[in-house]
C-alpha positions, 0 to 999 in steps of 0.5 A: 500500499503506497502511502500517496492512496493512504489518506485518500481511503483514510478520509473516504472511511471517515465520510462512510463512517459518518454516513451509516452513522446518520443512515442509522439515525434515520432508520431508527427513527423511520424504521417504528413509524414504518410500520406503525402508518398508512404512509407509504412514503414512511416504507420508501424511506426505510427500504431507501435506507437500507439501499444506502446501509448496503451500499455502505457496507459493499464500500467497506468491504472492497476496501477491505479486501484491497487493503489486504492485497497490495497490488491493485491498491490504486485501481480500486480508488477509483471505485470507492469514491465513485460509490461513497459519491453516490451514497453522500449524494442519495443521503443528502437526496434522503434527508431533503425528501425526510425534511420535505416529509417532517413540514408536512408536503408528501400530505 
């Protein structure tokens, strides 16, 4: 593992940990409401949160597998960065939908 690539992966891992915390917090608030509400937006938000958590988990697994082997580490940076970018954008979109949901835009 080269010294040049390690800080980039370290920053991406920190971003993924923060994203996972935000997703668990959102899912903790949305999950119980999805099972007791008749509104489909709660179920959609819970499913969307689970999809993002799965994407972040796959990202962690890719980083773990590729960091065990020294060769091919440079090629994984692009895939990990793309998955992280998709996760960040999806989380921002989910937070925006959550804001709209709480102010009553979907009623």
